[in-house]
C-alpha positions in Angstrom: 10.6 -17.9 12.8 8.4 -16.6 15.6 10.5 -13.3 16.2 10.8 -12.8 12.3 6.7 -13.4 11.8 5.8 -10.8 14.9 6.5 -7.7 12.5 4.6 -8.7 10.1 1.3 -9.6 12.0 1.9 -6.0 13.6 2.3 -4.5 10.4 -1.1 -6.0 8.7 -2.7 -4.5 12.4 -1.0 -1.4 11.1 -2.3 -1.4 7.6 -5.7 -2.0 9.1 -5.6 1.1 11.5 -5.1 3.6 8.5 -8.9 2.7 7.2 -10.0 2.2 11.1 -8.1 6.0 12.4 -10.1 7.5 9.1 -13.2 6.0 10.3 -13.1 6.8 14.2 -11.8 10.3 13.6 -14.6 10.9 10.7 -17.6 9.3 12.7 -16.9 12.1 15.9 -16.5 14.9 14.5 -17.9 14.5 10.7 -20.9 12.6 11.4 -22.8 9.3 10.5 -22.6 10.1 7.3 -18.9 10.7 6.8 -18.6 7.7 8.6 -20.6 5.4 6.4 -18.5 7.2 3.5 -15.4 6.1 4.8 -16.4 2.7 5.7 -18.1 1.6 2.3 -15.2 2.8 0.4 -12.5 -0.1 2.4 -13.9 -3.4 0.3 -13.6 -1.8 -3.2 -10.0 0.6 -2.5 -8.9 -3.7 -1.4 -10.1 -4.9 -3.9 -8.1 -2.8 -6.4 -5.0 -2.8 -4.5 -5.3 -6.4 -3.8 -3.5 -7.7 -6.9 -0.3 -5.6 -6.7 0.2 -6.6 -2.5 0.2 -10.5 -4.1 3.1 -8.9 -6.6 4.8 -7.5 -3.4 4.8 -11.2 -2.0 6.1 -13.1 -5.1 9.0 -9.8 -5.4 9.9 -10.7 -1.7 10.1 -14.5 -2.4 12.0 -14.1 -5.9 14.7 -12.0 -3.9 15.3 -14.4 -1.2 15.7 -17.0 -3.4 18.3 -15.3 -5.1 19.8 -14.1 -1.4 20.3 -17.6 -0.2 21.8 -18.8 -3.5 24.3 -15.9 -2.6 24.0 -14.3 -6.5 24.5 -10.8 -6.1 23.9 -10.0 -9.0 20.4 -11.7 -9.6 19.3 -9.7 -6.4 20.0 -6.1 -8.0 18.1 -7.1 -11.0 15.1 -8.7 -9.0 14.8 -5.6 -6.4 15.2 -3.1 -9.2 12.4 -4.6 -11.6 10.4 -5.0 -8.2 10.1 -1.2 -8.0 9.8 -0.6 -11.8 6.9 -3.0 -11.5 5.4 -1.1 -8.2 5.4 1.8 -10.1 3.7 0.5 -13.1 1.1 -0.7 -11.1 0.7 2.5 -8.9 0.3 4.6 -11.8 -2.4 1.8 -13.4 -3.9 1.5 -9.8 -4.2 5.4 -9.6 -6.1 5.9 -13.4 -8.2 2.9 -12.8 -9.1 3.4 -9.0 -10.0 7.3 -10.0 -11.9 6.3 -12.8 -14.4 3.3 -11.6 -14.5 4.4 -7.5 -18.4 5.7 -8.8 -19.6 2.3 -10.8 -17.8 -0.2 -8.2 -19.7 1.9 -5.3 -23.0 2.9 -7.4 -22.6 -1.4 -7.9 -22.3 -1.8 -4.2 -25.4 0.0 -4.0 -24.7 3.0 -1.8 -26.8 4.6 -0.2 -27.4 8.3 -2.9 -27.0 10.2 1.1 -23.4 9.1 1.0 -22.1 8.6 -2.6 -20.9 11.2 -3.0 -18.7 11.7 -0.3 -17.3 7.9 -0.8 -16.6 8.8 -4.0 -14.3 11.8 -3.0 -13.0 9.6 -0.8 -12.0 6.9 -3.0 -10.7 9.0 -5.3 -8.3 11.0 -3.3 -7.0 7.8 -1.9 -6.4 6.8 -5.4 -4.4 9.6 -5.9 -1.7 8.7 -3.6 -1.6 4.8 -3.7 1.0 5.1 -5.8 3.1 5.6 -2.3 1.3 2.5 -0.9 2.3 0.0 -3.6 5.8 1.2 -3.4 5.5 1.0 0.3 4.4 -2.7 -0.1 7.2 -3.7 -2.6 10.0 -1.8 -0.7 9.1 -4.2 2.8 8.8 -7.1 0.4 12.4 -6.7 -0.4 13.3 -5.1 3.3 11.5 -8.5 4.7 13.5 -11.1 2.1 16.4 -9.8 3.0 15.1 -10.9 6.9 14.9 -7.3 7.6 11.1 -7.3 9.0 11.6 -5.2 12.0 12.6 -2.3 9.6 9.4 -1.7 7.8 7.2 -2.3 11.0 9.0 0.6 12.1 8.0 2.9 8.9 4.5 1.7 8.8 4.1 2.8 12.4 5.5 6.9 11.8 3.0 6.3 9.1 0.2 4.9 11.5 0.9 8.4 13.7 1.5 10.3 10.7 -1.9 9.4 9.5 -3.7 9.9 13.1 -2.3 13.4 13.3 -2.8 14.7 10.0 -6.8 13.3 10.4 -7.1 15.4 13.9 -5.1 18.3 11.9 -7.4 17.9 8.7 -10.7 16.6 9.7 -10.4 18.2 13.7 -8.9 21.5 12.9 -9.3 22.4 9.3 -12.7 20.5 8.8 -12.1 19.5 5.7 -14.1 15.9 6.4 -13.4 13.5 4.1 -11.3 15.1 1.7 -9.1 15.4 4.8 -9.2 11.6 6.0 -7.8 10.7 1.9 -5.1 13.3 2.0 -3.9 12.5 5.4 -3.6 8.8 4.2 -2.0 9.7 1.1 0.3 12.0 3.5 0.8 9.0 5.9 1.5 6.4 2.8 4.4 8.9 1.6 6.1 9.1 4.2 6.4 5.0 4.9 7.1 5.0 1.0 10.2 7.9 1.2 11.8 5.7 4.6 11.7 2.6 3.1 13.3 3.4 0.0 15.5 6.1 1.8 16.8 2.7 3.5 17.4 0.3 0.9 19.3 3.2 -1.0 21.9 3.6 2.2 21.8 -0.1 2.6 25.2 -1.9 1.7 24.3 -5.5 0.5 22.7 -7.0 -2.4 19.1 -5.0 -1.9 21.0 -1.7 -2.2 18.4 0.5 -4.4 19.8 2.6 -6.8 17.3 5.1 -8.6 19.6 5.2 -11.8 19.3 1.0 -12.1 15.5 1.2 -12.0 14.2 -0.4 -15.1 12.1 -3.7 -15.9 13.5 -6.7 -16.8 11.0 -8.8 -18.6 12.4 -12.5 -17.7 12.7 -11.0 -14.1 9.5 -9.1 -13.8 7.7 -12.5 -15.9 9.1 -14.5 -12.2 7.9 -12.0 -10.4 4.3 -11.9 -11.5 4.3 -15.5 -11.4 5.5 -16.2 -8.4 2.8 -13.1 -6.8 -0.3 -14.1 -8.7 -1.6 -16.4 -7.3 -1.6 -14.4 -4.0 -2.9 -11.4 -5.7 -6.0 -13.6 -7.2 -6.5 -14.5 -3.9 -6.7 -11.3 -2.1 -9.0 -9.7 -4.9 -11.5 -13.0 -4.5 -11.8 -12.4 -0.6 -12.1 -8.6 -1.0 -14.6 -9.2 -3.9 -16.5 -11.9 -1.8 
């Protein structure tokens, strides 16, 4: 159990590294206002994506139930429904995140001198949030299959990519907070593509076929029911 859990623990730490790396590099090479802009966007970002992370947990539970029961057809349906859900949630979060960024930051009484940078960072971040949602869902599927190390490796690659791109966009190209957000989006694209590529090449019941990704209502309802408590809990923690 410990060997399985350690990659999950380190994975959580690496996911926090995205915002931390942005903050460190922005703070050192752009200035205190830019640092405040990136820092102030953390809570509203996690508030909005917390629900999708809970659904990813629910998907992992449901997939693991079918795998444990040796039900390949059920696992196949659960996997492809999970990915369809992630695409839908990603699209909703993209629209909502871009639309409510200013309102959320204003409600937090974000100082006027950093508000515009914070809004820019959040909107650009949510422009690529689909990659993060799909990766989290793919990671949930991998964990359900007992392969927690694989998702950690892909997350590590994404974290390194984020740091390198931060240096390129912020230090080299002087793009400020926009560079930090774009670097985060591209690094999340890396983890998303790598995890999907592995699942598409897999030979077990978790194999992904792009043509089979669709929403099965009954399965989607089951996944949401299992993941709903975790999703609400994540949102409540971020809200508080």
